[in-house]
N, C-alpha and C positions, 0 to 999 in steps of 0.2 A: 297762841304763838308758843307758849312754854311747852305745851304738849307736842306740837309739831316739831319744835326744835329738838326736844329730848328724844322722842321715839324715832324720828327719821334720822337724827344724828347717830343714834346707837346702831340701828339696823344697818345703815349704809356706812357708818363709821368703821365697822369691822373690816369692810372691804377697802374703804378709802385710806386707811392707815397703810395697808400693803401697797396700794397704788402710789401714794405720795412718797412712801419710804423708798420704793424701788425707783421711782422717778427722780428722787433726790440723788440717789446713788448713780443713776444713769446720766446725770449731768456731766460726770467725769468718766463716761464709758470708755472713751479712747485711752485715757490715762490708766484706767483699771486694767485694760488689756495688756498694757506694758508691765504692770505689776504682776499679772498672772502669767507672764512669759519672762521670768527673770533671766533666762539665757540670752535674750536680745539686749544688746548694749544700749544704754540710756541715751547715747548720742551717736551721730553718724556723719559721714561726709555728704557733700552735695550730690544730687542726682546726676548721673551721667547717661548719655545715650546708649552706651554699651550695656549698662545695668538694665535698662529698660528692655533691651532685646533679649537678655538672658531669661526673662520671665516667660517667653513665648512657649518653650516646651511644656511648662506647667499649665499654661493656658490651654494648649492643645489637648492635654490629658483630661482636663476638666470639661472641655467642649465635647470630647468623645464620650463622656459620661452623661451627656445631656444637661450639664450644668450651664448656668449663665454667669461665668466668672467676670470679675472686674478688678482692675488695678487701682489701688489707692496710692496716690503720689505722696511723697514725704511732705510734712507740714510742720508748723511750729509745735503743734500738740503731739505729733508722732513723727520723728525724723526718719522712720523706716519705710522702705518700699514694700508694699504688701499686695499679694494676690488673694482676693476674697471670693467666697461663694456662699449661698444661702442653703442651709440644711433643712429648711422647713420651719425653723424657729429662730436661730441666730445666724450671724455672718461669721463663718469660720475663716481663719486667715493663715496664710503661709508667708512668713517674713523673708525679705531679701535685703542684702546689703546694697544701699543705693549707690555706692561708689563702684563696686566690683560686679554686682549682680549675683553674687554667691548666695545660695539659699542658706539661711541661718538655721542651725539645729536648735529648735525650740519645741517645747512641749505643746501638744495639741490642747486647746482650751476653747470653751465657749466665749471666754472673754467678757468684757463689760457689756456687750450687747445682750447678754443673758438678762440683765436687769432692765434693759430697754424693752425687750420682748415681754417680760413679766409685767412691766408698767402699762403698756398700751393694749395688750391682748390677753394677759394672764396665761400666756402660753397655750391658748385655746382657740386660736384662729378668730373667725368672724363672730362666734358665740361669745368669746371673751371680750372682743371689742364692744359688743352690744352692752355687756355688763358694765364695762369701764365707762362707756359714754353715758349710760343712764345714771351711774353713780356720780359722774361729774354734774349732770343736770340736778340731781338731788342735793349736791353740795351747794349749789347756788341758792337753793331753797333754805338749807340749813344756815348758811351765812346770813341771808336776808333776815330770817326770823331771829337769829342771834343778835343782830344789830338792834332790832326793835326791842328785844328783851332788855339789853344792857344800855340802851341809849341814854336813859335818865341819869345813870350813875357811871357813865363810861369814863369820864375824866378822873373822878376820885378813885375809881378802881384801878385805873392805869398808873396812878402815881404812888400806889401803896403795894408793897410786897411784904407778906407776913409768913415766911417759910417755917417759923417755929410756933405758929399759933395752932388752933385746932385744925385737924387734918382736912376737914371739908373746906374751911376757909383758905388754907394754904393751897389746896388743889385748885380752888376757884381762882385764886390770884395767878397761878401758873397758866390756867386756861385763858384768862383775860389778857395777860401780858404776852402770851404767845400768839394771841389772835389779832389784837388791835393794830400793832405796828405793821403787820404783814397781811392785813385784809386786802389791800390792792393786789398784792401778789396772788393771794388765794383766789380772788375773783378772776384775775387775769388767766390763771392756769385752768380754772374750772371752765371759764367761758371758751377760751381758745381750744381746749381739749375737746369740749363738747361740740364746738363748731366744726372741727376737723373731721369728725365722724358722725355728723348729724344724720347722714343718709342711712346709717346702720339702724337707727331707731325710728325712722319715718315709715309708717305702714305703706303709703303709696309707692315709695321707692322699693321696698321689700316685695310688694306685689308685682311691680314691673320686673324685678329681678327673677321672681319665680316664673313669670311668663317666658322670659328669655331663656331660663334654664330648661323649660319644657320644650322650647322650639329648637334650641341648639343641637341636642343629641340627634335629631332627625338627620341633619346634614352630616354629622360625624359618622352615623351608622352607614350612610350611603357611600362614604369614602373609606370606611374602615378596612375592607379587604385589601385595597391598594396600600393603605398606610401600614398595615401589618407587614407587608413585604419590604418596606423601605427600611434601610439602616441609616444610622446617623453618619452623614458625610461631612467631615470637617474641611472647609476650604483652606487653601494655603494662606497662612497668616502673613500680612505685609509687614515690613519694618515699621515700628511704632514711632520712632523719633521724627521722621518727616511729617507724619500725621499730627503728632503733638505740636510741632512747631507751626504747622498750618492752622491748627485750632487756636493756638495762642495769638495768632494774628487777628482772629475774630473776637475772642473774649478777653484779650490782653494777656501779656506775659505774666506768669505767676498766678493766674486766676483759674487754672485747670486743676480739678481735684480728683476726677475719676475717669477711667477708660473702661467702658462696659462692652463686652463682647456678646452680641445677639446672634441668632442663627443666620441672619442675612446681612447684617451691617455692624459697624463699630461706632459706638457713641462716645464722644469725648466731652465730658460734662464740666460745667463751671463748679468750683468748690462751694460748699455751703457757707464757708467763712468769708465770702466775698461781700456780703451786705446783709442788712436786716431781713430782706425778702429772700425766701428760699426758692430761687427762680428755677433751678434745674435746667437752666439754659444749656443746650448742647449742640455740638457740631457733628454731623453724621458722615461717615465714610464707608465705601464699599470695601469688600475684602481684597479687591485688586488695587486699593489705595486711592480711588477717585473720590473727590468731594461730592456729596449728595445734597445736603441741605444744612441750613442753620436754623435751629428751632428756638424761638423766644416768644412765649405766650404772654401777651400784654393786655388782654381783655380785662375790664373792671372786675369781673367775678374771679378770674384766675389770679389777678393781682392781689385781690383780697385774701384768697386762699394762701398765696405765697407769703404775705405779710403775717398772717395768723400762724403759719408754720414756723416762720422765722422767730416770732415772739416766743412760741411755745418751746421750740427746740434749742434756741439760743446758741446755735453753732457758729454764729458770726461774731460773738463776743469774745473778748480776751479772757485771760485768767481771772481778772478782777470781776468781770460780769458773771462768770461761771461760779465763782465763790459766793457772790451775792445771791444767785439762784439757789445754790446749795444751802446756804444759811436760811434763806426764806422757806425753802422746801422742808428743811428740818424743823423750823418753827411751826409750819402748818401741820406737820405730822404730830408734833407735840400738842398742838391745839386740839386735834381730833382725838389723840390718845388720852389726854387729860379729860376731855369731854366724856369718853367712855368710862373712865374711873369715877367721875362725878355722878354719872347716871347710876352706877352700882351703889355708890356710897349713900345716895339720897334714898334708895329703895331697899336697902338691906334690912332695916327693922320691919318695914311694912311687908316685906316678902314672907316673913315667918320661916325662912329657910326652905322655901318650896323648891322642888326639883328644877323647875324652869329657870329660877333665879340662879341656882348653882350651875346649871348648864351655861347660862349667859356669862357667868364669871369665868367658867372654864374656857369659853371661846375667847373672852377678852385676854386671858393669860396667853392663850395660844397665838394671839395676834400681836399683842404689845411686847411680849418677851420671846415667844416662839419664832417670830419672823426674824428679828435681829440675831437670834441664836442660830437659825438656819443660815443666815448670811455669814456669820463667823465660821460655821462649819464648812461652808462653801470655800472660803479662802484657805482653811486648813486642808481641805480635800485637794485643792489645787496643788499645794506644795507637797503633799504626802503620797498622792496617787502616783504609781509608776507607769512607765510606758509612754510612747509618743504617738500612738495611732489615733485615728478619729474616734474609736470606741471610747477612748479616755474622756472625750468631751461629754458623752452620755453619762459616764460614771460621775463626773462633777455634778451634773444636774441631779442624779440619783441621790448623791450625798446630801444635797440641799433639801430635797423633799423628804428624805428619810428622817433627817433631824427634825424638820418641821412637823412631820407626822407623829414622831415620838413625843415631841413637846405637846402636841395637841391631845394625844392619848393621855399622857400624864396630867395635863392641865384639866381636862374635862373629868377624867376619872377621879383625880384627887379632890376636885371641888365637889363632885357628887358624893364622895365619901366624907365630906366636911373637913378636909385637910387643907383648906384654902391658904392659910398662912405658910404652911410647909411647901405648898406648890409654888407660890410666888417666890419664896426665899430660895428654894432649890434651883429654880430656873434662872433667877437673877444671879445667883452665885455661880452657876455654870457659865452664864454669859460673861460675867466679870473675869473668870479664869481664862476662857478661850480668847477673849478680846485682849486681855493684858499680855498674854503669851504670844500673840500674833507677831509682835515686833521681834522678839528673840527668834521665833520660827523663821521670819523673813531673813534675818541675818545669817542663820545657820544653813538655809537652803538656797541662798543667792551667792553665786560666785563673786568674790571680790568685795563683798559687803562688809563694812566696818561701821562702828558706832560714830566715828569721827568724820566719815565721808559717805554720806548717804544721799543719792540723787533725790531731787524734790518729790518725784512721783512716789517713790518708796517711803520716804519720810512722812509724807502727808497721810498715806493710808495707815501706817503704823501709829502715828500720833492720834489720828481720829479713833482708831481701835482702842487706844489707851484711854481716851476721853470717855468712850462708851463703857469701858470697864469701870472707870471711876464712878460714873453715874449709877450703873447697875449695882455696884458695891454699896454706895451710899443709900440707895432705896432699900436694898435688902437689909442693911443695918438698921434703918429706921423702922422697918417692919417688925424687928425683934421686940 
């Protein structure tokens, strides 16, 4: 069990740190989007029928580009009316004033959904989903073997914290304390995450998908000459207010979250915040404004899927529930990260400084410090990049991966050259500086921002960044 826990934990832990860290951040993806668009006011008036109609010209432009846009209605988490569409990775958004319907002049950004996409697919589509799902499966094995290893001394270890004892003992205490209280959460996230995408790692399903992929192009090729001649024809868009009011009669007033525009009909969907089950219940209308159907799937298998999604995404919970998920996700990330450090510390002398060990330590630096460093750089890039075009969104992503790549090159190169202490301290020091200065950067680049009056969304991000800076500085100081 010790061998299984150590090696599977290290090999998959490098990826799991990124998955859990990005998932922890994505708990507040909606709030992060508001931080990343400081031009958008933190509060707004109630939604009006006139404002809803003002979004139709933008919807038409997106439909003409073969997009599938949807409107996100104002909510407690985000009081702004937004038109969104998917660019292949994230949901980009165009904000509107919910009272007047005026388009708000805000910078283009990938928003908080960048971390959501990174969490569940590593920004690599179906291939990334397979890696993430298999890593979740391995996490269940790591957690099970870890419980067996520590079961005998679990209670004594849980009640003792020795931060100033020998480093190995101190890191083991951190590992246990970050693990045991949050084991239910870790098991729940690993199980539900694996359950939601089980089909991606099941060979029979993949085999059937390959058969379907081989058959489908035959029909497409037969129709392709006609399809090539067709141009996108956007039907006349009906007034949205009557449709919204009709849909609310079915799903109850205040329970509508999205209005999705498909090529042949309009879907008005229940909000994800309506309950623990992510039902995706929707009412469909034709483009001439006529009711088509009310879709509510209630089969046992579908209901199970909905409950699992609701537990994993926690979009139904209030601010308190999201903070609980955030703290639990952070603790699980610390659990996995401290396990990586313990793995290296226990094998440093036995390794004899071999190249493979130095490379493993370089990868660990690149993940444990390089990933949060790239996240800090992403927030800096959001505030410093100029322009408001969609190209700017790609520039934000480029900044993130360039910083992470530079951190990985310096981490692995420095460790291979036996500069491991300098590598750890330099990257931790840079992380401390960037995180500590994120708050002042926010105040300088946000109109109307003052130290004495900061909206909760902005204050939370700035304070968390300050905490990250303090932890990075303390670790770098101890490494001296």
